[in-house]
C-alpha positions in Angstrom: 183.7 -79.9 2.1 182.8 -79.2 5.7 185.7 -78.1 8.0 186.5 -80.7 10.6 186.7 -79.9 14.3 190.4 -79.1 14.5 190.6 -77.3 11.1 191.1 -73.9 12.8 192.9 -73.9 16.2 191.2 -70.6 17.1 187.6 -71.4 16.1 186.5 -73.0 19.4 189.4 -71.9 21.6 188.2 -71.1 25.1 189.7 -67.6 25.2 186.9 -66.0 27.3 185.0 -64.6 24.3 182.1 -65.9 22.4 181.8 -66.8 18.7 179.2 -65.1 16.6 177.2 -66.2 13.6 176.2 -63.3 11.4 173.7 -63.3 8.5 173.2 -60.0 6.8 170.3 -58.5 4.8 167.6 -60.0 6.8 164.0 -59.1 5.9 160.6 -60.2 7.1 160.6 -63.2 4.8 163.9 -64.4 6.3 162.7 -63.8 9.9 159.6 -65.9 9.2 161.9 -68.7 7.8 164.1 -68.3 10.9 161.1 -68.7 13.2 160.0 -71.9 11.3 163.4 -73.4 11.5 164.2 -72.8 15.1 160.8 -74.1 16.2 162.0 -77.5 15.1 164.5 -77.4 18.0 164.3 -77.2 21.8 163.9 -73.5 22.6 164.1 -71.3 25.6 162.9 -67.7 25.4 163.0 -64.9 28.0 162.0 -61.2 28.0 163.9 -59.2 30.6 164.9 -62.4 32.3 161.3 -63.8 32.6 160.7 -67.0 30.7 157.9 -67.0 28.2 156.7 -68.6 25.0 158.6 -67.5 21.9 156.2 -65.1 20.2 158.1 -64.9 16.9 160.8 -62.6 15.6 158.5 -59.9 14.2 156.7 -59.5 17.6 160.1 -59.1 19.3 161.2 -56.3 16.9 157.9 -54.6 17.6 158.7 -54.6 21.4 161.9 -52.8 22.1 161.1 -52.0 25.7 163.2 -54.8 27.1 165.8 -57.4 26.3 165.0 -60.6 24.4 166.9 -63.8 24.6 166.1 -66.9 22.5 168.3 -70.0 23.0 168.2 -72.8 20.5 169.5 -76.0 22.0 171.7 -78.2 19.8 172.3 -81.0 22.3 174.7 -79.5 24.9 175.3 -76.3 22.8 173.2 -73.2 23.3 172.9 -70.9 20.3 171.6 -67.5 21.5 169.9 -64.7 19.7 169.2 -61.3 21.3 167.4 -59.7 18.3 169.5 -56.5 18.3 168.5 -55.3 14.8 166.0 -56.5 12.2 168.4 -56.3 9.2 171.0 -58.7 10.8 170.8 -62.1 12.5 173.5 -62.4 15.1 173.8 -65.6 17.1 176.3 -66.2 19.9 177.9 -69.5 20.9 180.2 -70.2 23.8 183.4 -72.1 22.7 183.3 -73.8 26.1 180.3 -75.8 24.9 182.1 -77.1 21.8 184.1 -80.0 23.4 184.6 -82.1 20.3 183.5 -83.1 16.8 179.9 -83.9 17.8 179.2 -80.4 19.1 181.2 -78.9 16.2 179.1 -80.8 13.6 175.9 -79.9 15.4 176.7 -76.2 15.1 177.8 -76.4 11.5 174.7 -78.5 10.6 172.5 -75.7 12.2 174.4 -72.9 10.4 174.1 -74.8 7.1 170.3 -75.3 7.5 169.9 -71.7 8.5 171.9 -70.3 5.6 170.1 -72.5 3.1 166.6 -71.8 4.5 167.3 -68.0 4.5 169.1 -68.2 1.1 171.9 -66.0 2.6 175.5 -66.6 3.5 176.5 -67.1 7.1 179.8 -66.1 8.8 181.2 -67.6 12.0 183.4 -65.0 13.6 185.2 -64.0 16.8 182.9 -62.1 19.1 181.8 -58.7 17.7 184.1 -59.1 14.6 181.6 -59.4 11.8 184.2 -58.4 9.2 186.8 -61.0 10.1 185.2 -64.4 9.9 186.8 -67.7 10.6 184.7 -69.3 8.0 181.7 -68.6 5.7 179.0 -70.9 4.5 177.5 -70.2 1.0 174.0 -71.6 0.4 174.6 -71.2 -3.4 177.6 -73.5 -3.5 176.6 -75.5 -0.4 180.2 -75.1 0.8 182.4 -73.6 3.5 185.2 -71.1 2.9 188.0 -70.8 5.5 189.5 -67.3 6.0 
């Protein structure tokens, strides 16, 4: 069963930090699937602050001479990817943008789609806390686990 908006009082608490979504063990197949999925959404991409067309994840990993930012828009919520390493997908979300159940469900819908498309589990964590998730989605069982 999907966790409801107020299941965890800390999940979207506006405490000045971000929330991260982590998916481990990414490979070229998963990045291709990521690219296909995010292209179904409104996107904004920039390289070193200059807006450009999103060239695809593999092209970004081939160019480490600057900073990449891909924002996937889920209504009023911006899910951001900086492409730090090619073996891990890390997305960040500002809790300030999660004002109620609609935004909460939009984020969980996206994480579920992503996890199922990549065939890898996804964790939603406090910022930079990949080993202490609030919750984990399993594409095998199609379910969330609260921690």
